[in-house]
C-alpha positions as CSV (number, residue, x, y, z in Angstrom):
1,M,-142.8,-13.2,-7.5
2,Y,-140.7,-16.3,-7.9
3,I,-137.0,-15.9,-8.9
4,F,-135.0,-18.7,-11.0
5,K,-131.4,-19.0,-11.9
6,K,-131.3,-22.5,-13.0
7,V,-133.1,-23.6,-16.4
8,E,-134.3,-27.0,-14.7
9,D,-135.8,-25.3,-11.9
10,L,-137.5,-22.8,-14.0
11,Q,-138.9,-25.5,-16.5
12,N,-140.2,-27.8,-13.6
13,Y,-142.2,-24.7,-12.2
14,L,-143.6,-23.8,-15.6
15,V,-144.5,-27.5,-16.5
16,A,-146.7,-27.6,-13.2
17,L,-148.5,-24.3,-14.3
18,R,-149.2,-25.7,-17.8
19,N,-150.4,-28.8,-16.4
20,N,-153.1,-26.7,-14.5
21,G,-154.0,-25.0,-17.9
22,K,-152.4,-21.7,-17.3
23,S,-151.1,-19.8,-20.2
24,I,-147.5,-18.3,-20.3
25,G,-146.6,-14.8,-21.4
26,Y,-142.9,-14.1,-21.7
27,V,-140.9,-10.8,-21.8
28,P,-137.3,-11.3,-22.7
29,T,-134.9,-8.5,-21.6
30,M,-131.3,-7.5,-20.8
31,G,-132.2,-5.6,-17.6
32,A,-131.6,-2.0,-17.0
33,L,-135.5,-1.9,-17.0
34,H,-137.5,1.3,-17.5
35,A,-141.2,2.2,-18.3
36,G,-141.0,0.7,-21.7
37,H,-140.2,-2.6,-20.3
38,I,-142.9,-2.5,-17.6
39,S,-145.3,-1.8,-20.4
40,L,-144.6,-5.1,-21.9
41,I,-145.1,-6.7,-18.3
42,E,-148.5,-4.9,-18.1
43,A,-149.4,-6.1,-21.6
44,S,-148.5,-9.8,-20.5
45,N,-150.4,-9.6,-17.2
46,L,-153.5,-8.7,-19.3
47,G,-153.0,-11.2,-22.1
48,S,-151.6,-14.2,-20.2
49,D,-152.2,-16.1,-16.9
50,V,-148.6,-16.1,-15.8
51,T,-145.9,-13.5,-16.8
52,V,-142.5,-14.7,-17.1
53,C,-139.6,-12.0,-17.5
54,S,-135.9,-12.9,-18.0
55,I,-133.0,-10.7,-17.4
56,F,-129.8,-11.9,-19.3
57,V,-127.2,-9.7,-20.9
58,N,-126.5,-11.6,-24.0
59,P,-122.9,-11.3,-25.0
60,T,-123.3,-12.8,-28.5
61,Q,-125.3,-9.9,-29.8
62,F,-122.7,-7.2,-28.9
63,N,-120.4,-6.4,-31.7
64,N,-118.7,-3.8,-29.6
65,E,-117.0,-5.1,-26.5
66,D,-116.9,-1.6,-25.1
67,D,-120.8,-1.5,-25.3
68,L,-121.3,-4.9,-23.6
69,K,-118.9,-3.5,-20.7
70,K,-121.0,-0.1,-20.3
71,Y,-124.3,-1.9,-20.5
72,A,-126.1,-1.1,-17.0
73,R,-126.8,-4.1,-14.6
74,N,-128.7,-3.8,-11.4
75,L,-130.6,-6.8,-10.7
76,S,-131.8,-5.7,-7.3
77,K,-133.2,-2.5,-8.9
78,D,-134.8,-4.4,-11.8
79,G,-136.2,-7.1,-9.6
80,K,-137.9,-4.5,-7.4
81,M,-139.5,-2.9,-10.6
82,L,-140.7,-6.4,-11.8
83,G,-142.2,-7.2,-8.3
84,D,-144.1,-4.0,-8.2
85,A,-145.4,-4.7,-11.7
86,H,-147.0,-8.0,-10.4
87,T,-144.5,-10.1,-12.5
88,D,-145.0,-13.7,-11.6
89,V,-141.5,-15.0,-12.4
90,L,-138.1,-13.6,-12.9
91,F,-135.5,-15.9,-14.7
92,A,-132.1,-14.5,-14.1
93,P,-129.5,-17.0,-15.5
94,D,-125.8,-16.6,-16.0
95,V,-124.0,-17.3,-19.3
96,A,-123.3,-20.9,-18.5
97,E,-127.1,-21.7,-18.0
98,I,-128.0,-20.2,-21.5
99,Y,-124.9,-21.4,-23.4
100,P,-123.7,-24.7,-21.6
101,P,-120.7,-26.2,-23.5
102,N,-122.4,-29.4,-24.6
103,L,-125.4,-27.5,-26.3
104,E,-125.4,-26.4,-29.8
105,T,-127.4,-23.0,-29.9
106,E,-126.4,-21.3,-33.1
107,L,-129.1,-21.2,-35.8
108,S,-128.9,-22.0,-39.6
109,L,-131.8,-19.9,-40.6
110,D,-132.0,-17.8,-43.9
111,F,-133.5,-14.3,-43.1
112,G,-132.7,-12.7,-46.4
113,Q,-132.4,-9.0,-46.1
114,L,-134.0,-8.8,-43.0
115,T,-130.8,-9.0,-41.1
116,K,-128.7,-7.1,-43.6
117,V,-130.3,-3.7,-43.9
118,L,-130.8,-0.8,-41.3
119,E,-129.1,-2.0,-38.0
120,G,-127.6,-4.9,-39.9
121,R,-125.2,-2.6,-41.8
122,F,-123.8,-1.3,-38.7
123,R,-123.8,-4.1,-36.2
124,T,-122.3,-7.0,-37.7
125,G,-123.3,-10.3,-35.9
126,H,-125.8,-8.4,-33.7
127,F,-128.9,-10.2,-35.1
128,E,-127.4,-13.5,-35.5
129,G,-126.6,-13.3,-31.6
130,M,-130.1,-11.8,-30.9
131,V,-132.1,-14.8,-32.7
132,Q,-129.6,-17.3,-31.0
133,V,-130.6,-16.2,-27.7
134,V,-134.1,-15.7,-28.2
135,S,-134.4,-19.1,-29.7
136,R,-132.7,-20.6,-26.8
137,L,-134.9,-18.8,-24.3
138,L,-138.0,-19.8,-26.0
139,N,-136.9,-23.3,-26.0
140,I,-136.5,-22.9,-22.2
141,V,-139.8,-21.0,-21.3
142,Q,-142.0,-22.4,-24.2
143,P,-144.4,-19.2,-23.9
144,D,-147.8,-19.0,-25.4
145,Q,-147.3,-15.4,-26.1
146,L,-144.0,-13.4,-26.7
147,Y,-144.3,-9.7,-25.8
148,M,-141.5,-7.3,-27.6
149,G,-141.5,-3.6,-28.1
150,Q,-141.9,-1.6,-31.4
151,K,-138.8,0.4,-30.6
152,D,-136.7,-2.6,-31.8
153,Y,-138.7,-2.8,-34.9
154,Q,-136.2,-4.7,-36.9
155,Q,-135.6,-7.0,-34.1
156,A,-139.3,-7.8,-33.9
157,A,-139.6,-8.3,-37.5
158,I,-136.8,-10.9,-37.6
159,V,-138.1,-12.8,-34.5
160,R,-141.5,-12.9,-36.2
161,N,-139.7,-14.4,-39.3
162,M,-137.8,-16.9,-37.0
163,L,-141.1,-18.1,-35.4
164,E,-142.3,-18.9,-38.8
165,Q,-139.3,-20.7,-40.2
166,Q,-139.2,-22.8,-36.8
167,G,-142.9,-23.5,-36.8
168,R,-143.4,-22.3,-33.2
169,Q,-146.7,-21.9,-31.8
170,T,-146.0,-18.8,-29.8
171,T,-147.5,-15.8,-30.8
172,L,-145.8,-12.5,-30.9
173,I,-147.3,-9.4,-29.7
174,V,-145.4,-6.1,-30.5
175,C,-146.3,-3.4,-28.1
176,P,-146.1,0.4,-28.7
177,I,-143.1,2.7,-28.0
178,I,-143.1,4.2,-24.6
179,R,-141.6,7.8,-24.8
180,E,-140.3,10.3,-22.4
181,P,-142.2,13.6,-22.1
182,H,-140.2,15.3,-25.1
183,G,-140.8,12.4,-27.3
184,L,-137.5,10.5,-26.9
185,A,-138.0,6.7,-27.1
186,M,-137.4,5.1,-23.8
187,S,-134.1,3.1,-23.7
188,S,-131.6,1.9,-21.3
189,R,-129.1,4.1,-23.0
190,N,-130.9,7.2,-22.1
191,E,-129.5,7.0,-18.8
192,R,-126.0,8.1,-20.3
193,L,-127.6,11.3,-21.6
194,S,-127.4,14.6,-19.9
195,N,-130.6,16.8,-19.7
196,A,-129.1,18.9,-22.6
197,D,-128.4,15.8,-24.7
198,R,-132.0,14.7,-24.3
199,E,-133.2,18.0,-25.4
200,T,-131.2,17.6,-28.5
201,A,-132.2,14.2,-29.1
202,K,-135.8,14.9,-29.1
203,V,-135.2,15.9,-32.7
204,L,-135.5,12.1,-33.8
205,H,-139.1,12.0,-32.6
206,Q,-139.7,15.5,-34.3
207,V,-138.6,14.3,-37.7
208,L,-140.3,10.9,-37.3
209,S,-143.7,12.9,-36.6
210,D,-143.2,15.3,-39.4
211,T,-142.4,12.4,-41.9
212,K,-145.6,10.7,-40.8
213,Q,-147.6,13.9,-41.1
214,N,-146.4,14.5,-44.5
215,I,-146.0,11.0,-46.0
216,A,-149.2,11.4,-48.1
217,K,-148.3,15.1,-49.3
218,S,-144.7,15.1,-50.1
219,P,-142.2,12.8,-52.3
220,V,-140.5,10.2,-50.1
221,L,-136.9,11.4,-51.2
222,D,-137.8,15.0,-50.1
223,L,-139.0,13.7,-46.7
224,K,-135.8,11.8,-46.3
225,K,-133.7,14.8,-47.3
226,A,-135.4,17.1,-44.9
227,A,-135.2,14.5,-42.1
228,I,-131.6,14.0,-42.4
229,G,-130.9,17.7,-42.8
230,T,-132.8,18.4,-39.6
231,I,-130.7,15.7,-37.7
232,E,-127.6,16.6,-38.8
233,A,-128.1,20.4,-38.1
234,A,-129.1,19.5,-34.5
235,G,-125.4,18.2,-34.2
236,M,-126.2,14.4,-34.1
237,K,-124.2,12.1,-36.0
238,L,-126.5,9.9,-38.5
239,D,-126.1,6.3,-39.3
240,Y,-129.4,6.3,-41.3
241,F,-132.8,7.6,-41.9
242,E,-134.9,5.2,-43.9
243,I,-138.5,4.9,-45.1
244,V,-138.9,1.3,-45.5
245,D,-141.5,-1.4,-46.4
246,A,-142.9,-2.5,-43.1
247,K,-142.6,-6.2,-43.8
248,S,-139.4,-6.5,-46.0
249,L,-137.6,-3.6,-44.4
250,L,-136.3,-2.6,-47.7
251,S,-136.0,1.1,-48.5
252,T,-138.5,2.7,-50.8
253,D,-139.0,5.9,-52.6
254,T,-142.7,5.7,-53.3
255,V,-146.0,5.3,-51.4
256,K,-148.1,2.5,-52.8
257,D,-151.6,1.3,-51.9
258,G,-151.3,-2.0,-49.9
259,V,-147.7,-1.3,-48.8
260,N,-147.3,-0.3,-45.3
261,L,-144.4,2.1,-44.4
262,V,-142.2,2.6,-41.3
263,A,-139.6,5.4,-41.0
264,C,-136.5,4.1,-39.1
265,V,-133.6,6.1,-37.6
266,A,-130.2,5.6,-35.9
267,A,-128.0,8.3,-34.8
268,Y,-125.5,9.2,-32.1
269,M,-125.9,11.8,-29.4
270,K,-122.1,12.2,-28.7
271,D,-121.2,8.7,-27.7
272,V,-124.8,7.4,-27.2
273,R,-126.5,5.5,-30.1
274,L,-130.0,5.9,-30.2
275,I,-132.6,4.2,-32.6
276,D,-136.4,5.0,-33.1
277,N,-139.1,4.4,-35.7
278,M,-142.7,5.4,-36.5
279,I,-145.3,3.6,-38.5
280,L,-146.2,6.0,-41.3
281,T,-148.9,4.0,-43.0
282,S,-150.9,1.0,-41.9
């Protein structure tokens, strides 16, 4: 595995690969890697000639300074995981490489309601920072395929919209959620949960599964009410449980032919905020 910290060095290496007809798959991460990230690497290895993974903790997408400080960082451990997964290239830049003072990186794109609903209601500025860094990283890597996880469903939907608005040729491939044995979606934040906390937090997967099982049998509003009641009864603090249009992410209270639905949830297990989702109809 080759490791690059400078944009110019990485780009020179990738140009040579492209000139030899190699396709580039790209997995952007903020480190603190787990099996969910590695599943993206594996998908890229299967779908692309060369897999590039970046590790960059992006300061512009944290609306909570304390959250940024707490974010786990262990480049040596992450690097070993990536090497074991047969990653070809690790790009690990510092902030000055991604945001040099003489380069304008902010975007002027209209995402409509995509950035305002769900996570957008609770994490001011998060998606603006996310698209800023993803666009910058795509400009650097110029991949043929971009691999992202379904766990961050809203993020993937916004990135897909960004690719369309920018007219990029990169293909977005969204990979399934990887779950712990009890159903909890894998996340770097899970490391902050005790075993007892994890046992409680599995209720999120439980209510998503119940909702999927009953989406054709019960009214949407009844399913939402039941899910909210179950989560709160477990002792978790709920930010939202919504059933939304899979494309627009707007909340709905009906099931319609031709409209795919996704259930999305965000809740706190003590001071750890967890998100999850499940595709209900497709």
